[in-house]
C-alpha positions as a printed NumPy array, in Angstrom:
array([[-10.625, -64.606,  -5.03 ],
       [ -8.617, -65.496,  -1.991],
       [ -6.364, -62.503,  -2.49 ],
       [ -9.363, -60.19 ,  -2.844],
       [-10.705, -61.487,   0.399],
       [ -7.305, -61.008,   2.275],
       [ -7.173, -57.563,   0.777],
       [-10.524, -56.801,   2.164],
       [ -9.757, -58.084,   5.595],
       [ -6.44 , -56.153,   5.739],
       [ -8.294, -52.882,   4.484],
       [-10.912, -53.382,   7.174],
       [ -8.232, -53.892,   9.781],
       [ -6.312, -51.021,   8.514],
       [ -9.415, -48.645,   8.74 ],
       [-10.224, -49.953,  12.136],
       [ -6.606, -49.327,  13.38 ],
       [ -6.832, -45.725,  11.857],
       [-10.103, -44.984,  13.48 ],
       [ -8.691, -46.159,  16.944],
       [ -5.202, -44.501,  16.43 ],
       [ -5.919, -41.162,  15.036],
       [ -8.189, -39.66 ,  17.884],
       [ -5.745, -41.025,  20.493],
       [ -2.84 , -39.416,  18.477],
       [ -4.58 , -36.166,  18.135],
       [ -5.452, -36.159,  21.819],
       [ -1.744, -36.921,  22.688],
       [ -0.581, -34.04 ,  20.354],
       [ -3.214, -31.706,  22.21 ],
       [ -1.836, -32.754,  25.623],
       [  1.741, -32.467,  24.349],
       [  0.963, -28.87 ,  23.096],
       [ -0.482, -27.882,  26.57 ],
       [  2.503, -29.353,  28.267],
       [  4.881, -27.48 ,  25.963],
       [  3.138, -24.23 ,  26.371],
       [  3.016, -24.548,  30.157],
       [  6.756, -25.55 ,  29.985],
       [  7.62 , -22.514,  27.782],
       [  5.831, -20.278,  30.288],
       [  7.81 , -21.666,  33.363],
       [ 10.98 , -21.488,  31.458],
       [ 10.365, -17.533,  31.483],
       [ 10.937, -17.871,  35.308],
       [ 14.303, -17.734,  37.15 ],
       [ 15.791, -21.229,  37.441],
       [ 15.064, -21.016,  41.343],
       [ 11.514, -20.676,  40.672],
       [ 10.953, -23.347,  38.055],
       [  9.437, -26.565,  39.182],
       [ 11.837, -28.849,  37.228],
       [ 14.611, -27.499,  39.325],
       [ 13.159, -29.509,  42.236],
       [ 11.07 , -32.048,  40.475],
       [ 12.835, -33.131,  37.243],
       [  9.891, -35.191,  35.945],
       [  8.077, -34.9  ,  32.632],
       [  4.687, -33.055,  32.916],
       [  5.176, -31.774,  36.254],
       [  4.675, -28.22 ,  34.953],
       [  1.155, -29.458,  33.831],
       [  0.3  , -30.845,  37.054],
       [  1.309, -27.527,  38.633],
       [ -0.647, -25.568,  36.064],
       [ -3.89 , -27.629,  36.615],
       [ -3.437, -27.294,  40.418],
       [ -3.179, -23.354,  39.875],
       [ -6.18 , -23.286,  37.67 ],
       [ -8.29 , -25.17 ,  40.23 ],
       [ -6.954, -22.906,  42.986],
       [ -7.766, -19.723,  41.052],
       [-11.256, -21.257,  40.534],
       [-11.646, -21.754,  44.194],
       [-10.518, -18.245,  45.059],
       [-12.696, -16.897,  42.308],
       [-15.72 , -18.493,  43.859],
       [-15.308, -17.232,  47.386],
       [-16.226, -13.668,  48.74 ],
       [-12.691, -12.145,  48.753],
       [-11.687, -13.668,  45.566],
       [-14.783, -12.246,  43.753],
       [-13.879,  -8.817,  45.16 ],
       [-10.176,  -9.011,  43.889],
       [-11.509, -10.142,  40.492],
       [-13.843,  -7.318,  40.369],
       [-11.451,  -4.791,  41.33 ],
       [ -9.009,  -6.107,  38.579],
       [-11.835,  -6.128,  36.086],
       [-12.676,  -2.499,  37.005],
       [ -9.024,  -1.655,  36.404],
       [ -8.849,  -3.363,  32.942],
       [-12.221,  -1.652,  32.142],
       [-10.395,   1.684,  32.015],
       [ -7.779,   0.599,  29.337],
       [ -9.509,   0.945,  25.829],
       [ -8.12 ,  -1.838,  23.826],
       [ -7.304,  -4.351,  26.584],
       [-11.008,  -3.887,  27.949],
       [-12.572,  -4.884,  24.671],
       [-10.294,  -7.999,  24.232],
       [-10.603,  -9.246,  27.84 ],
       [-14.428,  -8.702,  28.067],
       [-15.036, -10.379,  24.651],
       [-12.819, -13.422,  25.429],
       [-14.443, -13.821,  28.836],
       [-17.867, -13.814,  27.41 ],
       [-17.048, -16.251,  24.569],
       [-15.207, -18.692,  27.243],
       [-18.399, -18.452,  29.738],
       [-20.569, -19.334,  26.648],
       [-18.498, -22.547,  25.77 ],
       [-17.168, -23.797,  29.066],
       [-19.477, -22.591,  31.802],
       [-22.984, -23.896,  32.779],
       [-24.008, -20.285,  32.456],
       [-24.463, -20.364,  28.715],
       [-24.745, -17.165,  26.739],
       [-26.046, -19.134,  23.672],
       [-29.814, -19.234,  23.78 ],
       [-30.529, -21.701,  20.882],
       [-29.038, -23.294,  17.96 ],
       [-29.997, -22.243,  14.342],
       [-28.858, -22.879,  10.834],
       [-27.948, -19.554,   9.191],
       [-27.122, -18.929,   5.536],
       [-23.436, -17.949,   5.648],
       [-21.133, -17.024,   4.058],
       [-22.932, -17.123,   0.76 ],
       [-26.454, -17.782,  -0.339],
       [-27.332, -21.322,  -0.569],
       [-24.626, -22.357,   1.973],
       [-25.618, -22.969,   5.527],
       [-23.694, -22.973,   8.831],
       [-24.452, -23.79 ,  12.396],
       [-24.925, -20.627,  14.549],
       [-25.611, -19.944,  18.14 ],
       [-28.151, -17.152,  19.052],
       [-26.701, -14.759,  21.622],
       [-29.681, -12.159,  21.791],
       [-31.757,  -9.78 ,  19.705],
       [-30.296,  -6.566,  18.154],
       [-32.361,  -3.446,  18.751],
       [-29.776,  -0.694,  18.587],
       [-27.373,  -1.218,  15.402],
       [-30.035,  -1.868,  12.851],
       [-33.675,  -0.772,  12.606],
       [-36.315,  -3.329,  13.568],
       [-37.974,  -3.145,  10.205],
       [-41.53 ,  -3.185,  11.579],
       [-41.994,  -6.079,  13.931],
       [-39.49 ,  -8.486,  12.461],
       [-36.643,  -9.48 ,  14.92 ],
       [-32.979,  -9.218,  14.058],
       [-30.927, -11.895,  15.901],
       [-27.282, -11.792,  17.021],
       [-25.544, -14.957,  15.92 ],
       [-22.233, -16.529,  16.599],
       [-21.028, -18.907,  13.728],
       [-17.975, -20.995,  15.161],
       [-15.218, -22.288,  13.078],
       [-14.439, -25.941,  12.706],
       [-12.71 , -27.812,  14.476],
       [-11.865, -24.921,  16.657],
       [-15.075, -23.478,  18.001],
       [-13.388, -20.732,  20.052],
       [-13.051, -18.511,  16.805],
       [-15.601, -17.773,  14.567],
       [-17.881, -14.825,  12.907],
       [-20.493, -12.574,  14.258],
       [-23.446, -12.279,  12.235],
       [-26.89 , -10.333,  12.369],
       [-29.829, -12.033,  10.642],
       [-33.729, -11.678,  10.53 ],
       [-35.392, -14.416,  12.663],
       [-37.485, -15.655,   9.868],
       [-34.202, -16.107,   7.736],
       [-32.662, -18.572,  10.043],
       [-33.692, -22.355,  10.698],
       [-34.1  , -23.636,  14.098],
       [-32.159, -26.866,  15.006],
       [-33.369, -29.558,  17.359],
       [-29.876, -29.536,  18.98 ],
       [-28.723, -28.503,  22.279],
       [-25.795, -26.17 ,  22.376],
       [-23.439, -29.154,  23.612],
       [-24.632, -31.385,  20.765],
       [-23.98 , -28.564,  18.248],
       [-20.486, -28.143,  19.58 ],
       [-19.992, -31.839,  19.468],
       [-20.781, -31.722,  15.777],
       [-18.638, -28.792,  14.96 ],
       [-15.688, -30.278,  16.613],
       [-16.378, -33.609,  14.98 ],
       [-16.589, -31.921,  11.51 ],
       [-20.208, -32.742,  11.147],
       [-20.332, -36.389,  12.027],
       [-23.773, -36.345,  13.299],
       [-27.475, -35.842,  11.879],
       [-29.574, -32.634,  11.92 ],
       [-33.159, -32.091,  12.405],
       [-34.473, -29.092,  10.784],
       [-38.112, -27.586,  11.203]])
């Protein structure tokens, strides 16, 4: 009896420890991956231009990268920066494959990160097979690729993957064939990243 009680206590402590450690460890791994990516990028530069040549401290490249991102954001939000970016996008728009990739990634990034959401609402769509449902984000209505089929609406839906919502599938579905969810876009993304650790409310 005593052994069983001790075993239960140890198990509870073990579970509590895992719940505490795993998120921290994954966060650390993600940060280390970003640091390594930034470091590898800076290593492509001549040694005279590498930050570690002058500041031999771990993570200095990440600090510089964060500063550069904020600086680019500052430039992108002023009058001259907007004109420069517009000029660059105009040039990219003339390159067939690069144009498609750049514009698609930009729209997706805007939808996930920016306050200017491209996702109008969250729905439950039957995907990838009948009887199996996934969370999807409505990006608009389709009026050109497929016929309207009378007055029925065809929705454009982005179905993100778990736990990385920056990739996913693009689907078309009739409006009456999807189920609305009482979730905000942020709540839905949180559910996807957390592998479904939340409750759904379906009409």
